[in-house]
C-alpha positions as CSV (number, residue, x, y, z in Angstrom):
1,M,22.7,-32.0,32.3
2,T,19.5,-31.6,30.1
3,K,19.8,-32.6,26.6
4,I,18.1,-29.9,24.6
5,G,17.5,-31.9,21.5
6,I,17.7,-28.9,19.0
7,E,20.4,-29.0,16.5
8,S,22.9,-26.3,17.3
9,S,23.7,-26.0,13.7
10,Q,20.0,-24.9,12.8
11,L,20.5,-21.3,13.9
12,S,24.0,-21.1,12.4
13,S,22.8,-22.5,9.1
14,I,20.1,-19.8,9.0
15,R,22.8,-17.3,9.8
16,S,25.2,-18.4,7.2
17,T,22.4,-18.3,4.5
18,L,21.5,-14.7,5.4
19,L,25.2,-13.8,5.4
20,D,25.6,-15.3,2.0
21,S,22.6,-13.3,0.8
22,A,24.2,-10.1,2.2
23,K,27.5,-11.0,0.4
24,L,25.6,-11.4,-2.8
25,L,24.0,-8.0,-2.5
26,S,27.3,-6.5,-2.0
27,G,28.7,-8.3,-5.1
28,K,30.9,-10.8,-3.2
29,T,29.5,-14.1,-4.3
30,D,30.8,-17.6,-3.4
31,T,28.2,-19.7,-5.2
32,D,26.3,-19.5,-8.3
33,N,22.9,-19.4,-6.6
34,G,21.0,-16.2,-7.0
35,F,19.7,-13.9,-4.4
36,G,16.3,-15.2,-4.7
37,E,17.4,-18.8,-4.1
38,K,19.4,-17.7,-1.0
39,M,16.4,-15.8,0.4
40,K,14.0,-18.8,-0.3
41,G,16.4,-21.1,1.5
42,A,16.7,-18.8,4.5
43,I,12.9,-18.3,4.7
44,E,12.4,-22.1,4.5
45,S,14.9,-22.6,7.4
46,V,13.0,-20.0,9.4
47,A,9.7,-21.7,8.6
48,D,11.1,-25.0,9.7
49,A,12.4,-23.7,13.0
50,Q,9.1,-22.1,13.7
51,S,7.2,-25.4,12.9
52,K,9.5,-27.4,15.1
53,S,9.0,-24.8,18.0
54,K,5.1,-25.1,17.5
55,V,5.2,-29.0,17.6
56,L,7.4,-28.9,20.8
57,A,5.1,-26.4,22.5
58,E,1.9,-28.4,21.5
59,N,3.6,-31.6,22.8
60,F,4.5,-29.8,26.1
61,E,0.9,-28.7,26.5
62,L,-0.4,-32.2,25.9
63,G,2.1,-33.7,28.3
64,K,4.0,-35.6,25.7
65,E,7.1,-33.4,26.3
66,Q,8.4,-33.0,29.9
67,D,11.4,-30.8,29.3
68,L,10.4,-27.2,29.5
69,T,14.0,-26.1,28.7
70,K,13.9,-27.9,25.4
71,V,10.6,-26.0,24.5
72,M,11.9,-22.6,25.6
73,V,15.1,-23.0,23.7
74,G,13.1,-24.0,20.7
75,Q,10.9,-20.9,20.9
76,N,14.0,-18.6,21.3
77,V,15.7,-20.2,18.2
78,S,12.6,-19.6,16.3
79,S,12.2,-16.0,17.5
80,L,15.9,-15.1,16.8
81,A,15.7,-16.7,13.3
82,F,12.5,-14.5,12.5
83,Q,14.2,-11.5,13.8
84,M,17.3,-12.0,11.7
85,T,15.1,-12.5,8.6
86,L,13.1,-9.4,9.3
87,N,16.3,-7.3,9.7
88,V,17.8,-8.6,6.3
89,R,14.4,-7.7,4.7
90,N,14.5,-4.3,6.2
91,K,18.1,-3.8,4.9
92,V,17.2,-4.9,1.4
93,L,14.3,-2.5,1.3
94,S,16.4,0.2,2.5
95,A,19.0,-0.4,-0.2
96,Y,16.3,-0.6,-2.9
97,K,14.9,2.8,-1.7
98,D,18.4,4.2,-1.8
99,I,18.9,3.0,-5.4
100,M,15.5,4.2,-6.5
101,N,16.2,7.6,-5.2
102,M,19.5,8.0,-7.0
103,P,19.5,10.5,-9.7
104,V,20.2,9.1,-13.3
């Protein structure tokens, strides 16, 4: 069995940060951190996943990494994290537009 070497909790931590941000938008807060702090943490997690994926791909190209599975899983984790962040951004923008279009 091939050891992937990517923390399985990395994607779930990004997911939980984004879910906490969504709860904050809906008014169901569990922590004292603001929405901006939650989004900052989520974006930093995504950036970390992307940088790890880049390093793995570069190491594979240079011959330092032999496990192609590890590289592909790293790229998929990075891609999925980015897609989740993009979807949250789209939902926030949609909610903002709805609020701005409400009559006062």
